[in-house]
C-alpha positions as CSV (number, residue, x, y, z in Angstrom):
1,M,6.8,-22.5,-17.3
2,P,5.5,-20.5,-20.3
3,E,3.7,-17.2,-19.7
4,R,1.9,-14.8,-21.9
5,G,1.1,-11.3,-20.5
6,K,-0.5,-8.3,-21.9
7,V,-1.3,-4.9,-20.5
8,T,-4.2,-2.7,-21.6
9,S,-5.9,0.4,-20.3
10,A,-9.1,-0.4,-22.2
11,P,-12.2,-1.0,-20.0
12,I,-13.3,-4.6,-19.3
13,P,-16.7,-4.9,-21.1
14,A,-19.5,-5.8,-18.6
15,A,-21.1,-8.1,-21.1
16,E,-17.9,-10.1,-21.4
17,M,-17.7,-10.5,-17.6
18,Q,-21.3,-11.8,-17.5
19,R,-20.6,-14.3,-20.2
20,S,-17.3,-15.6,-18.8
21,C,-16.7,-18.0,-15.9
22,M,-14.5,-15.4,-14.1
23,I,-14.5,-15.4,-10.3
24,H,-14.4,-11.9,-8.8
25,A,-13.2,-10.6,-5.5
26,R,-12.0,-7.2,-4.1
27,A,-8.4,-6.9,-2.9
28,Y,-8.4,-4.4,0.0
29,A,-5.6,-2.0,0.9
30,K,-4.1,-1.9,4.4
31,V,-2.6,0.7,6.7
32,N,0.0,0.0,9.3
33,L,-1.6,1.6,12.4
34,C,1.8,1.1,14.1
35,L,5.0,-0.3,12.8
36,A,8.1,-1.2,14.9
37,V,11.2,-2.1,12.9
38,A,14.2,-4.0,14.3
39,P,17.9,-3.3,13.3
40,P,19.1,-5.5,10.4
41,E,19.9,-9.1,11.0
42,H,23.5,-10.0,11.5
43,A,25.5,-12.0,8.9
44,V,25.9,-14.9,11.3
45,H,23.8,-16.3,14.2
46,A,25.1,-16.4,17.7
47,D,26.3,-20.0,17.2
48,G,28.4,-18.9,14.2
49,T,26.2,-20.4,11.5
50,P,25.4,-18.2,8.4
51,N,22.2,-16.2,8.6
52,R,20.3,-16.5,5.3
53,R,18.3,-13.4,6.4
54,A,21.3,-11.2,6.9
55,G,20.3,-7.6,6.4
56,W,16.6,-8.3,6.8
57,H,14.5,-6.5,9.4
58,R,12.0,-8.0,11.8
59,I,8.8,-6.1,12.3
60,A,5.9,-5.8,14.7
61,S,3.0,-4.1,13.1
62,W,-0.7,-3.6,13.6
63,F,-2.3,-4.1,10.1
64,A,-5.9,-3.1,9.3
65,C,-7.7,-3.0,6.0
66,V,-9.4,0.1,4.7
67,G,-12.3,0.4,2.3
68,L,-10.1,1.1,-0.8
69,A,-9.7,-1.9,-3.0
70,D,-8.7,-3.3,-6.4
71,D,-11.0,-5.6,-8.3
72,I,-9.6,-9.0,-9.3
73,W,-11.1,-11.5,-11.8
74,V,-9.6,-15.0,-12.4
75,E,-10.8,-17.6,-14.9
76,R,-9.4,-21.0,-15.5
77,T,-8.4,-21.7,-19.1
78,D,-7.2,-24.8,-20.9
79,Q,-3.9,-23.1,-22.0
80,A,-1.6,-25.2,-19.8
81,G,0.8,-23.2,-17.8
82,V,-0.1,-19.9,-19.4
83,V,-1.2,-16.8,-17.3
84,E,-2.7,-14.2,-19.5
85,A,-3.0,-10.9,-17.6
86,T,-4.8,-7.7,-18.3
87,V,-4.3,-4.7,-15.9
88,E,-6.0,-1.3,-15.9
89,F,-6.4,1.5,-13.5
90,A,-9.9,2.7,-12.6
91,D,-10.9,6.2,-13.6
92,G,-10.7,9.0,-11.0
93,P,-13.4,11.6,-10.4
94,D,-12.1,13.6,-13.4
95,G,-12.5,10.7,-15.8
96,T,-8.8,10.0,-16.2
97,P,-7.1,6.8,-15.0
98,L,-5.8,6.9,-11.4
99,G,-2.4,5.5,-12.5
100,R,-0.3,4.1,-15.3
101,V,0.7,0.5,-15.8
102,D,4.4,0.8,-16.3
103,W,5.7,-2.6,-15.2
104,P,6.2,-5.9,-17.2
105,M,3.6,-8.6,-16.5
106,E,6.3,-11.1,-15.5
107,K,7.0,-8.9,-12.5
108,D,3.4,-8.4,-11.4
109,L,2.9,-10.1,-8.1
110,A,-0.5,-11.4,-8.9
111,V,0.8,-13.0,-12.1
112,R,3.7,-14.5,-10.1
113,A,1.2,-15.8,-7.6
114,L,-0.8,-17.7,-10.2
115,R,2.3,-19.0,-11.8
116,A,3.5,-20.3,-8.4
117,L,0.1,-21.9,-7.9
118,L,0.3,-23.7,-11.2
119,A,3.8,-24.9,-10.5
120,C,2.9,-26.6,-7.2
121,P,3.3,-30.4,-7.5
122,E,-0.1,-30.9,-6.0
123,V,-1.6,-28.8,-8.8
124,S,0.6,-29.5,-11.8
125,S,0.2,-33.3,-11.4
126,G,-3.5,-33.2,-10.5
127,A,-6.4,-30.7,-10.8
128,G,-4.3,-28.1,-12.7
129,Q,-2.3,-30.4,-15.0
130,R,-3.7,-28.8,-18.1
131,A,-4.8,-25.5,-16.6
132,G,-3.9,-21.9,-17.2
133,F,-5.4,-18.7,-16.0
134,R,-6.8,-15.5,-17.3
135,L,-6.3,-12.7,-14.8
136,R,-7.9,-9.2,-14.9
137,I,-7.1,-6.5,-12.5
138,R,-8.7,-3.1,-12.2
139,K,-6.6,-1.0,-9.8
140,S,-7.8,1.7,-7.5
141,I,-4.9,1.3,-4.9
142,P,-1.9,3.4,-5.9
143,T,1.4,1.5,-6.5
144,G,4.3,2.0,-4.2
145,G,2.3,3.9,-1.6
146,G,2.7,1.6,1.4
147,L,-0.9,0.3,1.1
148,G,0.0,-3.2,0.2
149,G,-1.9,-3.2,-3.1
150,G,0.5,-5.6,-4.8
151,S,0.5,-8.1,-1.9
152,S,-3.3,-7.9,-1.6
153,D,-3.7,-8.5,-5.3
154,A,-1.4,-11.5,-5.1
155,A,-3.2,-13.0,-2.1
156,T,-6.6,-12.5,-3.8
157,A,-5.4,-14.0,-7.0
158,L,-4.1,-17.1,-5.1
159,R,-7.4,-17.5,-3.4
160,L,-9.4,-17.2,-6.6
161,G,-7.0,-19.4,-8.6
162,N,-7.4,-22.1,-6.0
163,L,-11.2,-21.8,-6.1
164,A,-11.1,-21.9,-9.9
165,L,-9.1,-25.2,-9.7
166,G,-11.7,-26.7,-7.3
167,L,-9.7,-26.0,-4.1
168,P,-6.9,-28.5,-4.6
169,L,-4.7,-26.8,-1.9
170,P,-5.5,-26.4,1.8
171,H,-5.2,-23.0,3.3
172,E,-1.8,-23.7,4.9
173,R,-0.3,-24.6,1.5
174,V,-1.7,-21.4,-0.1
175,C,-0.1,-19.4,2.7
176,S,3.2,-21.1,2.1
177,I,3.0,-19.9,-1.5
178,G,2.1,-16.4,-0.3
179,A,5.1,-16.3,2.0
180,S,7.4,-17.0,-0.9
181,L,6.0,-14.0,-2.8
182,G,6.4,-11.3,-0.1
183,S,6.2,-10.6,3.6
184,D,2.8,-8.8,3.5
185,V,1.0,-11.5,1.5
186,G,0.3,-13.7,4.5
187,F,-1.7,-10.9,6.2
188,F,-4.2,-10.8,3.3
189,L,-4.6,-14.7,3.4
190,D,-7.0,-14.7,6.3
191,D,-8.3,-18.3,6.9
192,E,-11.9,-17.0,7.2
193,L,-11.7,-15.9,3.6
194,N,-10.9,-19.3,2.2
195,D,-14.3,-21.0,2.3
196,G,-15.8,-21.7,-1.1
197,L,-17.8,-20.1,-4.0
198,D,-21.1,-18.5,-3.9
199,E,-22.4,-19.8,-7.3
200,G,-25.1,-17.1,-7.5
201,S,-22.6,-14.2,-7.6
202,R,-19.4,-16.0,-8.8
203,A,-17.7,-14.5,-5.8
204,P,-16.0,-16.1,-2.7
205,S,-18.5,-16.8,0.1
206,K,-18.1,-16.1,3.8
207,R,-16.1,-13.0,5.0
208,S,-14.8,-10.8,2.2
209,I,-12.2,-8.6,4.0
210,P,-9.1,-9.8,5.9
211,R,-9.4,-9.1,9.6
212,A,-6.9,-6.8,11.4
213,A,-3.8,-8.5,12.7
214,L,-0.6,-8.1,14.6
215,V,2.1,-9.1,12.1
216,E,5.5,-10.0,13.5
217,G,8.8,-11.5,12.6
218,F,9.4,-11.4,8.8
219,G,5.6,-11.3,8.2
220,D,5.4,-15.0,9.1
221,R,3.6,-14.6,12.4
222,V,0.0,-13.3,12.0
223,E,-2.3,-12.9,15.0
224,R,-5.8,-11.7,14.2
225,V,-7.0,-8.8,16.4
226,I,-9.8,-6.3,16.3
227,A,-9.6,-3.1,14.3
228,P,-10.9,0.1,16.0
229,A,-14.1,1.7,14.8
230,A,-12.7,4.7,13.0
231,D,-12.9,6.7,9.8
232,V,-9.6,7.0,7.9
233,V,-8.6,9.8,5.5
234,L,-5.9,8.7,3.1
235,V,-3.6,11.3,1.5
236,L,-2.0,9.9,-1.6
237,P,0.8,12.2,-2.9
238,P,2.4,11.4,-6.3
239,I,5.7,10.7,-4.6
240,A,7.7,7.5,-4.9
241,C,9.2,5.9,-1.8
242,A,10.9,2.7,-2.9
243,T,10.9,0.2,0.0
244,P,14.5,-0.9,-0.3
245,A,15.7,2.7,-0.3
246,V,13.6,3.5,2.8
247,Y,15.1,0.5,4.6
248,R,18.6,1.7,3.7
249,A,17.7,5.1,5.0
250,F,16.4,3.4,8.2
251,D,19.8,1.6,8.6
252,A,21.6,4.9,8.2
253,W,19.2,6.7,10.6
254,L,20.0,4.0,13.2
255,M,23.6,5.1,13.3
256,E,22.4,8.5,14.6
257,R,20.3,6.9,17.4
258,S,22.4,5.1,20.0
259,G,19.4,4.6,22.2
260,F,17.2,3.0,19.6
261,R,15.3,-0.1,20.7
262,F,12.9,-2.4,18.8
263,R,9.4,-1.5,20.1
264,D,7.8,-4.8,19.3
265,S,6.2,-5.1,22.8
266,E,4.6,-1.7,22.4
267,A,3.3,-2.5,18.9
268,A,1.9,-5.8,20.2
269,A,0.2,-4.1,23.2
270,L,-1.4,-1.5,20.9
271,A,-2.7,-4.1,18.5
272,R,-4.1,-6.4,21.3
273,T,-5.7,-3.8,23.6
274,S,-6.4,-0.5,21.8
275,A,-9.4,-1.4,19.7
276,G,-12.0,-0.7,22.4
277,G,-12.4,2.0,24.9
278,A,-9.8,4.6,23.9
279,S,-10.9,7.7,22.1
280,I,-9.8,8.2,18.5
281,A,-7.6,11.1,19.7
282,A,-5.9,9.0,22.3
283,L,-5.5,6.1,20.0
284,S,-4.0,8.3,17.2
285,A,-1.6,9.9,19.7
286,S,-0.2,6.5,20.6
287,L,0.5,5.3,17.0
288,F,4.0,5.3,15.5
289,N,6.0,4.2,12.5
290,D,9.8,3.6,12.6
291,L,10.0,4.1,8.8
292,A,8.3,7.5,8.7
293,E,11.5,9.6,9.2
294,P,13.5,7.4,6.8
295,A,10.8,7.7,4.2
296,M,10.9,11.5,4.5
297,R,14.7,11.4,4.1
298,V,14.3,9.4,0.9
299,A,11.6,11.7,-0.4
300,P,12.0,15.2,1.1
301,A,8.8,16.4,-0.6
302,L,6.9,13.9,1.5
303,R,8.0,15.8,4.6
304,E,6.5,19.0,3.1
305,V,3.2,17.3,2.3
306,H,3.1,15.7,5.8
307,S,3.7,19.1,7.5
308,A,1.0,20.8,5.3
309,C,-1.5,18.0,6.2
310,E,-0.8,18.4,9.9
311,R,-1.5,22.2,9.7
312,V,-4.8,21.5,8.0
313,V,-5.8,18.6,10.3
314,R,-5.1,20.6,13.5
315,R,-7.7,23.1,12.4
316,F,-10.2,20.3,12.6
317,A,-8.8,18.5,15.6
318,G,-10.7,20.6,18.1
319,R,-14.0,20.7,16.2
320,S,-16.6,18.5,17.8
321,S,-19.9,17.3,16.5
322,S,-22.3,14.4,17.2
323,H,-19.6,12.2,15.7
324,G,-16.8,13.4,18.0
325,A,-13.5,15.1,17.1
326,A,-13.2,15.5,13.3
327,G,-9.4,15.4,13.2
328,G,-8.6,13.0,16.0
329,D,-5.6,14.5,17.9
330,G,-4.2,16.3,14.8
331,S,-1.6,13.6,14.0
332,V,-0.9,12.6,10.4
333,H,0.7,9.1,10.1
334,V,2.7,7.4,7.4
335,T,1.7,3.8,6.4
336,G,4.4,1.3,5.6
337,S,7.4,2.7,3.9
338,G,5.4,5.6,2.4
339,S,4.3,7.6,0.7
340,T,0.7,7.4,1.7
341,L,-0.3,9.4,4.7
342,F,-3.4,8.7,6.9
343,V,-5.5,10.4,9.6
344,L,-7.8,8.7,12.0
345,A,-11.2,10.4,12.6
346,A,-14.2,9.5,14.6
347,P,-16.9,7.4,12.8
348,G,-18.8,9.8,10.5
349,A,-16.3,12.6,10.6
350,G,-14.0,11.5,7.8
351,Q,-15.8,13.1,5.0
352,S,-15.7,16.6,6.3
353,L,-12.0,16.2,7.2
354,A,-11.2,14.9,3.7
355,A,-13.1,17.8,2.1
356,G,-11.1,20.2,4.2
357,L,-7.8,18.6,3.2
358,D,-8.9,18.6,-0.4
359,E,-9.7,22.3,-0.3
360,M,-6.8,23.6,1.8
361,L,-3.8,21.4,1.0
362,G,-2.7,23.1,-2.1
363,E,-2.6,26.5,-0.3
364,E,-0.7,25.0,2.7
365,L,1.9,23.5,0.4
366,G,2.9,26.9,-0.9
367,D,3.2,28.2,-4.4
368,K,6.0,25.9,-5.7
369,L,4.9,22.6,-4.2
370,G,1.3,23.5,-4.4
371,E,1.6,23.9,-8.2
372,E,3.7,20.8,-8.6
373,L,1.8,18.4,-6.2
374,G,-1.4,20.0,-5.0
375,P,-3.6,19.2,-8.0
376,R,-2.2,15.6,-8.1
377,V,-2.6,14.8,-4.4
378,R,-5.5,12.4,-4.0
379,V,-7.6,12.5,-0.8
380,V,-9.8,9.6,0.0
381,A,-12.3,9.3,2.8
382,T,-12.8,5.7,3.9
383,R,-12.8,3.7,7.2
384,L,-11.1,0.8,8.8
385,V,-13.0,-2.4,7.8
């Protein structure tokens, strides 16, 4: 299928958006509140048949969205089979872009999602026979940080593309396309999001944010659960943690841990029972991520940032207010395969904790790392949504 892609950092004119027929939605980031990872799959099954997922890892993870999001616009065009993409990063507080678009459009997951939608027989022989798409993305979620930004963008583009075509595909078929793109995409395709179009706002109607979920297997089993009421402080260091490298480090790390076991039942219990009742400190203390140590082995600077964050957060952990403990139990967690760190805080306490981290982190990192990373570490106060 032909494709045309372009990348630009120029702002998208508001007047153009108003004149167009673009459908808009926000693509939310996620955190892995806990993440259990299994050893890699064997080359053959117990019955001797080849395992097509040899080397893959099963997971059991409690996913929850946070209030950090990319903006996605999709418009149907009459350029059959063509996906024209424009990607930019939003500006940060200092007026400079939050990132740089350094990937080819044919590799962008949202572009691939729309191409896969157009290639579906139900679309290519019916409602989308002569259709193409114009896609615009304004990114606020950092790339490669374990926040699922690419997967969220892809899921949102699928939903908007399906809406722009008049909903030719049922939700289950959209999910099957999502599964072909990546293991996290299914989480963002909550069936409560796939409802219809609010013509007054040109935005999808009904619920706008995917619900929290227990995600198991290879991302193919998604059980919706409740997210705890908590503020979240995200620490976004300019450190790359490539997911394949982190999983390779996990496999090597397993060789040192003869007693390792897949904690899928623990992750499931946390996701199903921990949203209500427990204090933020108790909840935070129970969270875990089997990829945290491997990520720090891949990127040693991440360990330094993590330790510095913990020193700052522990200063806040004992501080109480009408909102409760500002820093939870003092724990700093890794989401996904890194490099984003997060801290849970009582509702209403995240802003003060974020301000403290923003002010003190450079000093805690020391002269060398503080000069290299401190000014570029982004701290965001948000909440589980």
